[in-house]
MARROLUM-576301 format. One record per residue: chain; z, y, x of N, C-alpha, C in turn. Coordinates in nm, 4 decimals. Example, Ala and Ser with C-alpha at 12.3 -4.5 7.8 and 13.67 -1.06 7.14 Angstrom:
BEGIN
NODE kette       nz       ny       nx      caz      cay      cax       cz       cy       cx
NODE     A   0.7800  -0.5690   1.3190   0.7800  -0.4500   1.2300   0.7800  -0.3300   1.3200
NODE     A   0.7080  -0.2250   1.2850   0.7140  -0.1060   1.3670   0.7870   0.0030   1.2900
***
This chain:
BEGIN
NODE kette       nz       ny       nx      caz      cay      cax       cz       cy       cx
NODE     A   2.0572  -2.0508   2.5570   2.0507  -1.9366   2.5549   1.9639  -1.8288   2.3971
NODE     A   2.0226  -1.6981   2.3992   1.9586  -1.7099   2.2740   1.9378  -1.5255   2.3023
NODE     A   1.7908  -1.5188   2.2366   1.8012  -1.3805   2.2591   1.5929  -1.4063   2.1584
NODE     A   1.5305  -1.2471   2.1414   1.5002  -1.2741   2.0491   1.3263  -1.2910   2.0535
NODE     A   1.2382  -1.3741   1.8917   1.1748  -1.3908   1.9726   1.0596  -1.2711   1.9232
NODE     A   0.9223  -1.3205   1.9966   0.8426  -1.2262   2.0558   0.7629  -1.1387   1.9173
NODE     A   0.7584  -1.0037   1.9608   0.7071  -0.9297   1.8181   0.7433  -0.8022   1.9071
NODE     A   0.6733  -0.7110   1.8232   0.6589  -0.5520   1.8241   0.7875  -0.5140   1.9164
NODE     A   0.9202  -0.5595   1.9230   1.0279  -0.5199   1.9517   1.1020  -0.6023   2.1162
NODE     A   0.8886  -0.6558   2.1218   0.9488  -0.7089   2.2618   0.8462  -0.6682   2.4014
NODE     A   0.7961  -0.5968   2.3643   0.7134  -0.5272   2.4351   0.7199  -0.4376   2.5200
NODE     A   0.8934  -0.3820   2.4821   0.8786  -0.2166   2.5259   0.9546  -0.1991   2.5703
NODE     A   1.0102  -0.1611   2.6784   1.1333  -0.2196   2.7904   1.2636  -0.1822   2.6846
NODE     A   1.2645  -0.0374   2.6721   1.4132  -0.0629   2.6282   1.4089  -0.1342   2.5222
NODE     A   1.3251  -0.1670   2.4363   1.4033  -0.2625   2.3338   1.4433  -0.3758   2.3763
NODE     A   1.4069  -0.4721   2.4914   1.4670  -0.5616   2.5347   1.5654  -0.5288   2.6236
NODE     A   1.5914  -0.4716   2.7221   1.7051  -0.3771   2.7884   1.8228  -0.3750   2.6261
NODE     A   1.8154  -0.3156   2.5151   1.8515  -0.3063   2.4722   1.9415  -0.4304   2.3419
NODE     A   1.8348  -0.5865   2.3242   1.8843  -0.6851   2.3279   1.9899  -0.7099   2.4612
NODE     A   1.9546  -0.7398   2.5717   1.9991  -0.7874   2.6980   2.1418  -0.7137   2.6665
NODE     A   2.2071  -0.5980   2.6340   2.3183  -0.5817   2.6251   2.4004  -0.6291   2.5481
NODE     A   2.3378  -0.6366   2.4060   2.4090  -0.7152   2.2812   2.4382  -0.8539   2.2446
NODE     A   2.3700  -0.8999   2.4436   2.4253  -1.0633   2.4403   2.2730  -1.0887   2.4128
NODE     A   2.1027  -1.0968   2.4378   2.0139  -1.1986   2.4628   1.9855  -1.1622   2.5721
NODE     A   1.9942  -1.3418   2.6071   1.9205  -1.3668   2.6850   1.7759  -1.4246   2.7418
NODE     A   1.7293  -1.5176   2.6476   1.5805  -1.5386   2.6874   1.5340  -1.4296   2.6011
NODE     A   1.4115  -1.4005   2.6285   1.3396  -1.2876   2.5510   1.1862  -1.3690   2.5655
NODE     A   1.1673  -1.4106   2.4558   0.9997  -1.4027   2.4086   0.9481  -1.3200   2.3825
NODE     A   0.8662  -1.2770   2.5275   0.8227  -1.1498   2.5344   0.6410  -1.1281   2.4613
NODE     A   0.5927  -1.0658   2.4217   0.5261  -1.0367   2.3133   0.3958  -1.0560   2.3368
NODE     A   0.3140  -1.1603   2.2736   0.1787  -1.1918   2.3059   0.1030  -1.0953   2.3668
NODE     A   0.0802  -1.1422   2.4533  -0.0659  -1.0864   2.4936  -0.2482  -1.1785   2.5037
NODE     A  -0.2819  -1.0952   2.5327  -0.4820  -1.1699   2.4759  -0.5222  -1.0881   2.5484
NODE     A  -0.6577  -1.1480   2.5699  -0.7816  -1.1033   2.6248  -0.8333  -0.9879   2.5314
NODE     A  -0.8206  -1.0220   2.4541  -0.8731  -0.9240   2.3225  -0.7823  -0.7594   2.3287
NODE     A  -0.7822  -0.7130   2.4534  -0.6257  -0.5895   2.3954  -0.6530  -0.5107   2.4196
NODE     A  -0.8243  -0.4677   2.3173  -0.8507  -0.3469   2.2925  -0.8743  -0.3707   2.2030
NODE     A  -0.8904  -0.4043   2.0917  -0.9242  -0.3881   1.9653  -0.8290  -0.3135   1.8591
NODE     A  -0.9517  -0.2648   1.8398  -0.8835  -0.1471   1.6839  -0.8465  -0.1934   1.5284
NODE     A  -0.7083  -0.1757   1.5682  -0.6000  -0.2159   1.4624  -0.5461  -0.1021   1.3581
NODE     A  -0.5440  -0.1031   1.2507  -0.3859  -0.0476   1.2284  -0.2465  -0.0908   1.2741
NODE     A  -0.1755   0.0321   1.3542  -0.0228   0.0182   1.4169   0.0001   0.0531   1.2631
NODE     A   0.1399   0.0025   1.3492   0.1716  -0.1474   1.3815   0.1376  -0.2651   1.2970
NODE     A   0.0691  -0.3648   1.3878  -0.0161  -0.4647   1.3586   0.1168  -0.5864   1.2872
NODE     A   0.2332  -0.5974   1.2791   0.3008  -0.6230   1.1849   0.3919  -0.5260   1.1062
NODE     A   0.3442  -0.5454   0.9530   0.4565  -0.4524   0.9003   0.5900  -0.5349   0.7791
NODE     A   0.6315  -0.4551   0.7732   0.7610  -0.5771   0.6977   0.8162  -0.4978   0.5571
NODE     A   0.7427  -0.3271   0.5190   0.8649  -0.2220   0.4492   0.8344  -0.2897   0.3128
NODE     A   0.7469  -0.3485   0.2455   0.7505  -0.4112   0.1128   0.7523  -0.6115   0.1170
NODE     A   0.6663  -0.5565   0.1792   0.5969  -0.7520   0.2359   0.5322  -0.7530   0.3229
NODE     A   0.5204  -0.8544   0.4106   0.4852  -0.8550   0.5476   0.3817  -0.9005   0.5599
NODE     A   0.2656  -0.8580   0.6879   0.1902  -0.8880   0.6767   0.1280  -0.8828   0.8065
NODE     A   0.0714  -0.9566   0.9007   0.0741  -0.9848   1.0508  -0.0598  -0.9152   1.0266
NODE     A  -0.1844  -0.9047   1.1596  -0.3253  -0.8879   1.1652  -0.3459  -0.9682   1.2677
NODE     A  -0.3647  -1.0758   1.2618  -0.4127  -1.1512   1.4297  -0.5117  -1.1075   1.4704
NODE     A  -0.4661  -1.2093   1.6347  -0.5501  -1.1273   1.7194  -0.5706  -0.9710   1.7443
NODE     A  -0.4162  -0.9066   1.7178  -0.3704  -0.7782   1.7593  -0.2467  -0.8020   1.8825
NODE     A  -0.2646  -0.6819   1.9291  -0.1375  -0.6170   2.0088  -0.1565  -0.5110   2.0116
NODE     A  -0.0183  -0.4037   2.0734  -0.0413  -0.3078   2.0371  -0.0937  -0.2714   2.1789
NODE     A  -0.0546  -0.3642   2.2857  -0.0588  -0.2772   2.4197  -0.2115  -0.3440   2.4976
NODE     A  -0.2076  -0.2963   2.6424  -0.3074  -0.3504   2.7057  -0.2590  -0.4178   2.8151
NODE     A  -0.3319  -0.5323   2.9063  -0.2366  -0.6623   2.9934  -0.1683  -0.5253   3.0438
NODE     A  -0.2410  -0.4190   3.1187  -0.1907  -0.3652   3.2186  -0.0596  -0.2885   3.1716
NODE     A  -0.0408  -0.1812   2.9892   0.0171  -0.1752   2.9901   0.1615  -0.2429   2.9623
NODE     A   0.1343  -0.3447   2.9149   0.2384  -0.4353   2.9004   0.2753  -0.4896   3.0262
NODE     A   0.2245  -0.5670   3.0660   0.2829  -0.5720   3.1888   0.3529  -0.4986   3.2803
NODE     A   0.3323  -0.3517   3.2708   0.4342  -0.2505   3.2785   0.5283  -0.2261   3.2029
NODE     A   0.5111  -0.2229   3.1367   0.6629  -0.2446   3.0426   0.7263  -0.4063   3.0511
NODE     A   0.6788  -0.4802   3.1072   0.7744  -0.6170   3.1338   0.8421  -0.6280   3.2381
NODE     A   0.7729  -0.6061   3.3590   0.8375  -0.5425   3.4807   0.9255  -0.4584   3.4942
NODE     A   0.9208  -0.3895   3.4484   1.0601  -0.2471   3.3938   1.1740  -0.3248   3.3375
NODE     A   1.1068  -0.3796   3.3017   1.2622  -0.4681   3.1907   1.3499  -0.5674   3.2658
NODE     A   1.2276  -0.5948   3.3359   1.3065  -0.7741   3.4732   1.4216  -0.6624   3.5580
NODE     A   1.2907  -0.5714   3.6078   1.4367  -0.4999   3.7028   1.4956  -0.3723   3.6420
NODE     A   1.5305  -0.3682   3.5423   1.6649  -0.3378   3.4522   1.7284  -0.3921   3.4351
NODE     A   1.6631  -0.4907   3.3831   1.8035  -0.6347   3.3502   1.8366  -0.6740   3.5099
NODE     A   1.8221  -0.7008   3.6193   1.8386  -0.7197   3.7592   1.9277  -0.6315   3.7772
NODE     A   1.9368  -0.4837   3.7302   1.9803  -0.4380   3.7761   2.1619  -0.3910   3.7301
NODE     A   2.0705  -0.4021   3.5848   2.2622  -0.4232   3.5254   2.2807  -0.5336   3.5761
NODE     A   2.2605  -0.6652   3.5216   2.3359  -0.7595   3.5674   2.3769  -0.7849   3.7308
NODE     A   2.3519  -0.6755   3.8054   2.4023  -0.6769   3.9594   2.4867  -0.6131   3.9337
NODE     A   2.5013  -0.4528   3.8985   2.6043  -0.3695   3.8557   2.6953  -0.4349   3.8104
NODE     A   2.7186  -0.5090   3.6968   2.8019  -0.4996   3.6301   2.8981  -0.6933   3.6212
NODE     A   2.8275  -0.7212   3.7070   2.8469  -0.8573   3.8146   2.8163  -0.9673   3.6133
NODE     A   2.7186  -0.9648   3.5901   2.6887  -1.0226   3.4796   2.6399  -1.1808   3.5182
NODE     A   2.5950  -1.1898   3.6303   2.5855  -1.3922   3.6412   2.7043  -1.4915   3.6402
NODE     A   2.7019  -1.5272   3.5227   2.7636  -1.6503   3.5943   2.7975  -1.7222   3.6568
NODE     A   2.6583  -1.7546   3.6829   2.6616  -1.9323   3.7725   2.5472  -1.7895   3.9239
NODE     A   2.4996  -1.8802   3.9937   2.4056  -1.8372   4.0762   2.2822  -1.8278   4.0360
NODE     A   2.2838  -1.8720   3.9152   2.0975  -1.7953   3.8537   2.0741  -1.6720   3.7938
NODE     A   1.9636  -1.6250   3.7160   1.9649  -1.5378   3.6496   2.0034  -1.5084   3.4605
NODE     A   2.0778  -1.4408   3.4465   2.1049  -1.4561   3.3235   2.0445  -1.4605   3.2457
NODE     A   1.9163  -1.4380   3.2675   1.8187  -1.3372   3.1408   1.7057  -1.4848   3.1998
NODE     A   1.6462  -1.4747   3.0333   1.4736  -1.5750   3.1178   1.3324  -1.4919   3.0801
NODE     A   1.2867  -1.4783   3.1129   1.1330  -1.4113   3.0236   1.1147  -1.5750   2.9869
NODE     A   1.0142  -1.5717   2.9196   0.9292  -1.6580   2.8551   0.8061  -1.5860   2.8232
NODE     A   0.7001  -1.6218   2.8911   0.5247  -1.5154   2.8533   0.4862  -1.6457   2.7424
NODE     A   0.3966  -1.5336   2.6158   0.3612  -1.5785   2.5185   0.2174  -1.5264   2.5440
NODE     A   0.0839  -1.6278   2.5521   0.0094  -1.5900   2.5882  -0.1128  -1.6264   2.4113
NODE     A  -0.1867  -1.5639   2.4092  -0.2837  -1.6553   2.3236  -0.4130  -1.5975   2.3328
NODE     A  -0.5270  -1.6419   2.2083  -0.4467  -1.6889   2.2376  -0.5735  -1.8422   2.1784
NODE     A  -0.6353  -1.8812   2.2413  -0.7154  -1.9557   2.3048  -0.7298  -2.0237   2.4541
NODE     A  -0.7277  -2.1486   2.4315  -0.7642  -2.1759   2.6437  -0.8116  -2.1042   2.6302
NODE     A  -1.0097  -2.0467   2.5961  -1.0904  -1.9373   2.7122  -1.0624  -1.8477   2.7205
NODE     A  -0.9658  -1.8257   2.6043  -0.9288  -1.6558   2.6473  -0.8347  -1.6545   2.7377
NODE     A  -0.7194  -1.7331   2.7911  -0.6154  -1.7730   2.8763  -0.7080  -1.7617   3.0218
NODE     A  -0.7978  -1.8753   3.0137  -0.8421  -1.8357   3.1230  -0.9408  -1.7141   3.2108
NODE     A  -0.9293  -1.6238   3.1225  -1.0341  -1.5081   3.1559  -0.9492  -1.5055   3.3077
NODE     A  -1.0665  -1.3973   3.3499  -0.9585  -1.3317   3.5095  -0.8669  -1.2268   3.4558
NODE     A  -0.8847  -1.1461   3.3760  -0.7236  -1.0443   3.3159  -0.6500  -1.1331   3.3187
NODE     A  -0.6732  -1.1957   3.2191  -0.5924  -1.3130   3.1600  -0.4838  -1.3849   3.2922
NODE     A  -0.5504  -1.4438   3.3602  -0.5595  -1.5519   3.4742  -0.4178  -1.3980   3.5971
NODE     A  -0.4680  -1.2879   3.6126  -0.4493  -1.2124   3.6506  -0.3106  -1.1408   3.5965
NODE     A  -0.2382  -1.1534   3.4929  -0.1445  -1.0918   3.4535  -0.0023  -1.2267   3.4000
NODE     A  -0.0809  -1.3482   3.3574  -0.0693  -1.4755   3.4226   0.0444  -1.5183   3.5968
NODE     A  -0.0488  -1.4817   3.7014  -0.0137  -1.4855   3.8067   0.1133  -1.3703   3.8645
NODE     A   0.0489  -1.2357   3.8013   0.1262  -1.1576   3.8017   0.2860  -1.0899   3.7878
NODE     A   0.2573  -1.1597   3.6593   0.3811  -1.2052   3.5776   0.5294  -1.2622   3.6429
NODE     A   0.4384  -1.4093   3.6768   0.4941  -1.4553   3.7397   0.5587  -1.4222   3.8364
NODE     A   0.5309  -1.4227   3.9466   0.5982  -1.3845   4.0781   0.5055  -1.1715   4.0739
NODE     A   0.6095  -1.1209   4.0880   0.4803  -0.9521   4.0553   0.5853  -0.9596   4.2579
NODE     A   0.6278  -1.0542   4.3447   0.7132  -0.9096   4.4344   0.5994  -0.8287   4.5008
NODE     A   0.4493  -0.8871   4.4899   0.3465  -0.8520   4.5980   0.2706  -0.6646   4.5319
NODE     A   0.3293  -0.7072   4.3564   0.2406  -0.5891   4.3097   0.2777  -0.4961   4.3008
NODE     A   0.1901  -0.4250   4.2875   0.2259  -0.2601   4.4071   0.3244  -0.1864   4.2291
NODE     A   0.2846  -0.2258   4.1170   0.3300  -0.1336   3.9923   0.4964  -0.1962   4.0041
NODE     A   0.5243  -0.3272   4.0566   0.6508  -0.3668   4.0486   0.7280  -0.3004   4.2344
NODE     A   0.6743  -0.3052   4.3034   0.7309  -0.1788   4.4645   0.7193  -0.0372   4.3595
NODE     A   0.6611   0.0085   4.2360   0.7018   0.1355   4.3053   0.7756   0.1233   4.1877
NODE     A   0.8168   0.1093   4.0701   0.9327   0.0430   3.9866   1.0834   0.0359   4.0130
NODE     A   1.0484  -0.0109   4.1880   1.1517  -0.0767   4.2346   1.1941   0.0758   4.3339
NODE     A   1.1110   0.1239   4.4263   1.1377   0.2637   4.4666   1.1627   0.3869   4.3740
NODE     A   1.1829   0.3768   4.2500   1.1681   0.4959   4.1471   1.2834   0.4590   4.1257
NODE     A   1.3994   0.3544   4.1144   1.4663   0.3337   4.0483   1.5964   0.3481   4.2135
NODE     A   1.5508   0.2613   4.2901   1.6347   0.3104   4.4422   1.5996   0.4819   4.4589
NODE     A   1.5322   0.5590   4.4286   1.5122   0.6694   4.4303   1.6359   0.7837   4.3159
NODE     A   1.6993   0.6880   4.2484   1.7740   0.7244   4.2382   1.9403   0.7532   4.2921
NODE     A   2.0268   0.8629   4.3551   2.1249   0.8369   4.3860   2.2448   0.7819   4.3001
NODE     A   2.3100   0.6483   4.2492   2.3720   0.5850   4.1816   2.5198   0.5268   4.2139
NODE     A   2.5366   0.6207   4.3375   2.6487   0.5763   4.4168   2.6366   0.4473   4.4033
NODE     A   2.6091   0.3015   4.3938   2.6432   0.1789   4.4438   2.6209   0.1697   4.5757
NODE     A   2.6345   0.0541   4.6143   2.6234  -0.0557   4.7305   2.5080  -0.0213   4.7990
NODE     A   2.4428  -0.0569   4.8985   2.3038  -0.1340   4.9055   2.3438  -0.2403   4.9566
***
């Protein structure tokens, strides 16, 4: 499968959904890291006339990134189900988590929580809340 590489475009729900709708199936999510509150000029990647990337940067906190990725996963699952887009018994899309930037940072409690929660979100309060929000819409779909 093909899809977008990690970058600012893969950190927001609407961009991930848009990429899926035009054929993206493998999503390398924007890299998250322990230093999620550093102050940099945003966006950290700019390519208007010459490209530069501020390392150790992230636009969203771990909690914000988690929320965006969970919303995107739920919406892709919903779209996949409603429009019967699964060609096999497996999901039609893959989320590839990108974490950085060093092993010590990845092993911190906030990063560990992020990784574990994204690996299995089923018991997380945000996941449950977003599912409830989606089900609150009367979409006329079979339950």
